[in-house]
LUMNU-662879 format. One record per residue (C-alpha): residue in one letter; residue number from 1; x, y, z. Coordinates in pm, 1 decimal. Last residue first. Layout:
BEGIN
{tordren "A", NUM, {X, Y, Z}}
...
This chain:
BEGIN
{tordren "K", 217, {2544.9, -1300.8, -5182.0}}
{tordren "K", 216, {2190.0, -1300.7, -5056.6}}
{tordren "K", 215, {2088.7, -1029.6, -4808.4}}
{tordren "L", 214, {1921.7, -1144.3, -4496.8}}
{tordren "G", 213, {1590.4, -979.0, -4406.5}}
{tordren "E", 212, {1480.1, -648.6, -4570.7}}
{tordren "P", 211, {1290.1, -521.5, -4271.5}}
{tordren "L", 210, {1544.1, -641.1, -4022.0}}
{tordren "S", 209, {1438.6, -927.9, -3781.0}}
{tordren "L", 208, {1620.5, -1191.9, -3995.8}}
{tordren "T", 207, {1941.8, -994.1, -3934.8}}
{tordren "N", 206, {1940.6, -1089.7, -3569.6}}
{tordren "D", 205, {1784.0, -1028.9, -3240.3}}
{tordren "P", 204, {1626.8, -694.5, -3336.3}}
{tordren "L", 203, {1716.3, -398.2, -3111.0}}
{tordren "R", 202, {1472.4, -284.4, -2867.4}}
{tordren "D", 201, {1526.1, 73.3, -2732.7}}
{tordren "S", 200, {1623.2, 158.8, -3089.5}}
{tordren "G", 199, {1877.5, 405.2, -3226.4}}
{tordren "V", 198, {1882.4, 608.6, -3557.1}}
{tordren "M", 197, {2183.6, 804.1, -3669.3}}
{tordren "D", 196, {2266.7, 1111.0, -3883.7}}
{tordren "V", 195, {2598.5, 1287.8, -3838.3}}
{tordren "T", 194, {2723.6, 1583.0, -4042.3}}
{tordren "V", 193, {3075.2, 1713.1, -3998.8}}
{tordren "Q", 192, {3190.1, 2040.6, -4178.4}}
{tordren "V", 191, {3555.4, 2082.8, -4239.8}}
{tordren "T", 190, {3809.8, 2346.5, -4111.4}}
{tordren "K", 189, {4150.8, 2358.9, -4255.3}}
{tordren "A", 188, {3999.4, 2272.5, -4610.7}}
{tordren "I", 187, {4184.0, 2030.8, -4833.8}}
{tordren "L", 186, {4273.8, 2110.3, -5195.4}}
{tordren "A", 185, {4419.9, 2447.3, -5178.5}}
{tordren "S", 184, {4653.8, 2358.4, -4876.1}}
{tordren "Y", 183, {4742.6, 2023.1, -5032.9}}
{tordren "K", 182, {5110.1, 2117.2, -5130.1}}
{tordren "A", 181, {5151.9, 2284.3, -4792.9}}
{tordren "P", 180, {5068.1, 1966.0, -4589.5}}
{tordren "I", 179, {4750.2, 1999.2, -4380.1}}
{tordren "V", 178, {4824.7, 1943.1, -4013.1}}
{tordren "I", 177, {4583.4, 1740.6, -3814.1}}
{tordren "G", 176, {4677.6, 1778.7, -3442.4}}
{tordren "F", 175, {4326.6, 1775.2, -3328.2}}
{tordren "S", 174, {4289.3, 2152.8, -3294.1}}
{tordren "A", 173, {4445.7, 2178.1, -3634.6}}
{tordren "L", 172, {4149.1, 1997.2, -3802.0}}
{tordren "D", 171, {3894.6, 2259.5, -3692.1}}
{tordren "L", 170, {3565.7, 2075.4, -3694.0}}
{tordren "D", 169, {3238.8, 2261.5, -3793.4}}
{tordren "W", 168, {2917.2, 2119.8, -3665.6}}
{tordren "V", 167, {2605.6, 1933.8, -3784.4}}
{tordren "T", 166, {2383.7, 1722.5, -3590.9}}
{tordren "S", 165, {2137.9, 1427.8, -3611.3}}
{tordren "V", 164, {1971.3, 1181.2, -3376.3}}
{tordren "K", 163, {1660.5, 969.6, -3466.4}}
{tordren "L", 162, {1532.1, 786.3, -3170.9}}
{tordren "L", 161, {1322.8, 470.3, -3221.2}}
{tordren "N", 160, {1069.6, 276.8, -3009.6}}
{tordren "G", 159, {1114.3, -91.6, -3086.5}}
{tordren "T", 158, {1197.8, -272.8, -3406.8}}
{tordren "L", 157, {1402.9, -101.4, -3670.9}}
{tordren "R", 156, {1364.8, 90.2, -4000.0}}
{tordren "Q", 155, {1049.6, -39.7, -4156.5}}
{tordren "R", 154, {930.7, -88.9, -3799.4}}
{tordren "S", 153, {875.2, 282.6, -3768.9}}
{tordren "E", 152, {596.6, 268.0, -4027.8}}
{tordren "E", 151, {410.7, -20.6, -3852.4}}
{tordren "N", 150, {437.7, 132.5, -3512.0}}
{tordren "E", 149, {688.5, 182.9, -3240.7}}
{tordren "K", 148, {678.3, 530.9, -3088.7}}
{tordren "F", 147, {914.5, 758.3, -3289.2}}
{tordren "Y", 146, {1122.9, 1025.2, -3116.7}}
{tordren "I", 145, {1306.3, 1299.0, -3321.5}}
{tordren "L", 144, {1613.6, 1454.2, -3170.3}}
{tordren "K", 143, {1823.6, 1723.7, -3320.8}}
{tordren "L", 142, {2156.2, 1747.8, -3126.4}}
{tordren "N", 141, {2317.9, 2085.4, -3082.9}}
{tordren "M", 140, {2688.0, 2135.2, -3043.1}}
{tordren "P", 139, {2947.0, 2229.9, -2780.4}}
{tordren "I", 138, {3294.9, 2078.4, -2840.6}}
{tordren "K", 137, {3532.4, 1944.5, -2574.4}}
{tordren "Q", 136, {3869.6, 1824.3, -2731.9}}
{tordren "Q", 135, {4063.5, 1495.8, -2705.0}}
{tordren "T", 134, {4388.0, 1445.2, -2913.1}}
{tordren "N", 133, {4551.7, 1111.0, -2996.6}}
{tordren "K", 132, {4366.9, 1051.2, -3341.8}}
{tordren "L", 131, {4029.8, 1191.8, -3270.3}}
{tordren "K", 130, {3866.6, 1203.7, -2928.5}}
{tordren "I", 129, {3552.1, 1415.8, -2896.9}}
{tordren "S", 128, {3427.1, 1532.3, -2560.0}}
{tordren "C", 127, {3076.7, 1658.2, -2639.3}}
{tordren "E", 126, {2866.0, 1918.5, -2455.8}}
{tordren "V", 125, {2507.0, 1925.5, -2558.4}}
{tordren "P", 124, {2238.8, 2162.7, -2657.2}}
{tordren "V", 123, {1905.3, 1986.1, -2749.5}}
{tordren "T", 122, {1693.4, 2043.3, -3052.6}}
{tordren "L", 121, {1347.4, 1872.8, -3069.0}}
{tordren "P", 120, {1178.7, 1744.3, -3369.6}}
{tordren "K", 119, {807.0, 1633.1, -3315.1}}
{tordren "R", 118, {746.0, 1273.0, -3421.3}}
{tordren "D", 117, {622.5, 1149.6, -3077.2}}
{tordren "V", 116, {691.1, 1420.8, -2823.0}}
{tordren "L", 115, {1012.6, 1432.2, -2622.0}}
{tordren "K", 114, {1025.1, 1627.6, -2294.5}}
{tordren "T", 113, {1175.1, 1944.8, -2152.1}}
{tordren "K", 112, {1347.4, 2059.2, -1833.4}}
{tordren "Q", 111, {1577.0, 2345.6, -1879.3}}
{tordren "F", 110, {1963.7, 2279.7, -1902.7}}
{tordren "G", 109, {2131.0, 2418.8, -1603.9}}
{tordren "T", 108, {2438.0, 2223.6, -1631.9}}
{tordren "P", 107, {2503.5, 2098.7, -1985.8}}
{tordren "T", 106, {2340.3, 1800.6, -2152.6}}
{tordren "S", 105, {2580.8, 1517.1, -2210.5}}
{tordren "C", 104, {2803.7, 1367.2, -2475.8}}
{tordren "T", 103, {3099.8, 1134.0, -2518.8}}
{tordren "A", 102, {3246.6, 1111.7, -2867.0}}
{tordren "K", 101, {3499.1, 857.0, -3015.4}}
{tordren "A", 100, {3718.4, 817.4, -3319.2}}
{tordren "I", 99, {3851.1, 480.3, -3386.3}}
{tordren "P", 98, {4129.0, 359.3, -3615.2}}
{tordren "F", 97, {4419.7, 552.2, -3441.7}}
{tordren "E", 96, {4747.8, 387.3, -3552.7}}
{tordren "K", 95, {4605.8, 249.3, -3890.6}}
{tordren "A", 94, {4384.0, 560.7, -3937.3}}
{tordren "S", 93, {4665.1, 802.2, -3920.7}}
{tordren "L", 92, {4380.7, 1072.7, -3979.2}}
{tordren "L", 91, {4550.8, 1303.6, -4227.8}}
{tordren "Q", 90, {4817.5, 1090.8, -4414.8}}
{tordren "E", 89, {4656.3, 740.5, -4381.2}}
{tordren "R", 88, {4283.1, 786.0, -4393.9}}
{tordren "L", 87, {4231.2, 1124.6, -4565.6}}
{tordren "Q", 86, {4526.4, 1108.6, -4833.3}}
{tordren "I", 85, {4463.4, 727.4, -4897.1}}
{tordren "N", 84, {4102.7, 781.3, -4952.9}}
{tordren "K", 83, {4173.8, 1071.6, -5169.3}}
{tordren "L", 82, {4401.8, 854.4, -5389.8}}
{tordren "E", 81, {4126.6, 588.6, -5411.0}}
{tordren "L", 80, {3858.0, 820.4, -5531.5}}
{tordren "G", 79, {3491.5, 784.8, -5436.2}}
{tordren "T", 78, {3548.9, 969.9, -5092.6}}
{tordren "E", 77, {3504.5, 669.0, -4871.1}}
{tordren "F", 76, {3574.6, 676.1, -4490.5}}
{tordren "T", 75, {3595.2, 321.3, -4353.6}}
{tordren "R", 74, {3934.8, 341.9, -4178.9}}
{tordren "V", 73, {3769.8, 618.5, -3955.1}}
{tordren "D", 72, {3580.1, 365.5, -3762.0}}
{tordren "L", 71, {3325.6, 585.5, -3575.7}}
{tordren "E", 70, {3217.7, 583.5, -3226.4}}
{tordren "F", 69, {2937.6, 719.9, -3008.6}}
{tordren "E", 68, {2869.0, 771.5, -2646.4}}
{tordren "A", 67, {2560.7, 948.6, -2505.6}}
{tordren "S", 66, {2415.4, 1109.4, -2194.4}}
{tordren "L", 65, {2075.5, 1294.0, -2138.9}}
{tordren "S", 64, {1993.0, 1376.3, -1775.1}}
{tordren "E", 63, {1810.3, 1703.3, -1814.1}}
{tordren "L", 62, {1596.2, 1549.0, -2095.6}}
{tordren "N", 61, {1283.1, 1508.8, -1877.7}}
{tordren "D", 60, {967.8, 1337.6, -2025.7}}
{tordren "P", 59, {1170.1, 1096.7, -2243.3}}
{tordren "T", 58, {1433.5, 1006.9, -1982.8}}
{tordren "L", 57, {1751.0, 976.8, -2163.4}}
{tordren "E", 56, {2020.5, 730.0, -2274.7}}
{tordren "L", 55, {2199.5, 747.4, -2616.9}}
{tordren "W", 54, {2404.4, 466.1, -2770.7}}
{tordren "G", 53, {2683.9, 404.1, -3018.0}}
{tordren "S", 52, {2749.6, 320.0, -3370.1}}
{tordren "A", 51, {2914.5, 459.5, -3682.7}}
{tordren "F", 50, {3036.5, 243.5, -3982.8}}
{tordren "H", 49, {2837.4, 417.2, -4245.8}}
{tordren "S", 48, {3125.2, 630.8, -4355.1}}
{tordren "V", 47, {3110.8, 925.3, -4604.5}}
{tordren "A", 46, {3391.2, 1168.0, -4723.8}}
{tordren "V", 45, {3311.9, 1470.9, -4940.6}}
{tordren "T", 44, {3588.1, 1667.9, -5101.5}}
{tordren "R", 43, {3558.9, 2016.4, -5255.3}}
{tordren "E", 42, {3852.6, 2157.7, -5458.2}}
{tordren "L", 41, {4038.1, 2477.1, -5533.8}}
{tordren "L", 40, {3987.5, 2697.1, -5233.0}}
{tordren "A", 39, {3883.3, 2409.1, -5009.6}}
{tordren "E", 38, {3540.6, 2292.5, -4912.4}}
{tordren "S", 37, {3583.7, 1980.8, -4702.4}}
{tordren "N", 36, {3262.0, 1801.8, -4616.4}}
{tordren "V", 35, {3266.0, 1506.2, -4371.2}}
{tordren "L", 34, {2968.2, 1277.9, -4360.2}}
{tordren "V", 33, {2879.3, 1038.2, -4095.4}}
{tordren "I", 32, {2589.0, 793.7, -4159.3}}
{tordren "N", 31, {2367.9, 528.1, -3995.7}}
{tordren "R", 30, {2225.5, 291.9, -4252.3}}
{tordren "Y", 29, {2469.5, 1.8, -4187.2}}
{tordren "A", 28, {2202.6, -278.1, -4224.8}}
{tordren "L", 27, {2302.3, -423.1, -3891.6}}
{tordren "D", 26, {2216.0, -95.5, -3724.0}}
{tordren "K", 25, {2379.4, -55.7, -3396.8}}
{tordren "M", 24, {2246.7, 273.4, -3237.5}}
{tordren "E", 23, {2125.4, 138.1, -2912.3}}
{tordren "F", 22, {1865.1, 369.7, -2750.0}}
{tordren "K", 21, {1870.5, 355.5, -2375.0}}
{tordren "A", 20, {1545.5, 469.6, -2203.7}}
{tordren "S", 19, {1498.9, 609.4, -1865.7}}
{tordren "F", 18, {1201.6, 559.0, -1622.9}}
{tordren "L", 17, {974.1, 730.1, -1391.1}}
{tordren "P", 16, {1022.6, 1092.8, -1463.7}}
{tordren "F", 15, {865.3, 1308.8, -1203.7}}
{tordren "G", 14, {531.9, 1486.6, -1274.4}}
{tordren "A", 13, {405.1, 1528.5, -932.4}}
{tordren "F", 12, {104.2, 1319.1, -1013.3}}
{tordren "I", 11, {322.4, 1025.1, -1126.0}}
{tordren "F", 10, {562.7, 1063.4, -840.3}}
{tordren "F", 9, {302.5, 1073.7, -571.9}}
{tordren "S", 8, {125.2, 785.1, -721.9}}
{tordren "L", 7, {432.6, 570.1, -702.3}}
{tordren "I", 6, {468.9, 665.0, -334.9}}
{tordren "A", 5, {113.7, 569.7, -252.6}}
{tordren "R", 4, {155.4, 234.9, -433.9}}
{tordren "N", 3, {481.8, 158.1, -233.0}}
{tordren "F", 2, {284.3, 243.4, 94.2}}
{tordren "M", 1, {-4.9, -6.9, 0.5}}
């Protein structure tokens, strides 16, 4: 009886009752990280689908949002093999530092707000990003869209879904990435990074649970 009274108090007082962890591990590799370098002489766009991570929050109170993401930088593709070598080996030292990581949380004093089904919400976060052997704190905005599970959302993944996207400018020099003089007109010193990922609070057990099923070789 006492426990029911306590539960009722929290419900009517508006306190959050649970947190949800959205795992961003898509077996179909539909998450995306895009890097856009707009240099004086040439634009280069690199794309990777090997991004994963998790984001945990309480849907009716985002004060306690936390997240971790990682990206295999060895998988960046530009469409040109020479550009791939320049990016992966010469700039990112991908063999020595294959994984880039980010840890994010909402800043102190963030106002209470909640997710509403299918309604985009922008949340300011502070992210600690580790690239190569350097770690930097970068403020950014996450755009969140929450999807309660239904027939349409199951075309992507099972469970309730959370779409996470963000765009920010990354100063390469701040991570110890030096552009060789001969490439100064071909590779920008500051690049734009775009991230678009979808997580589920109930991942499918295997590839048979994906909408498209197993792919035939």
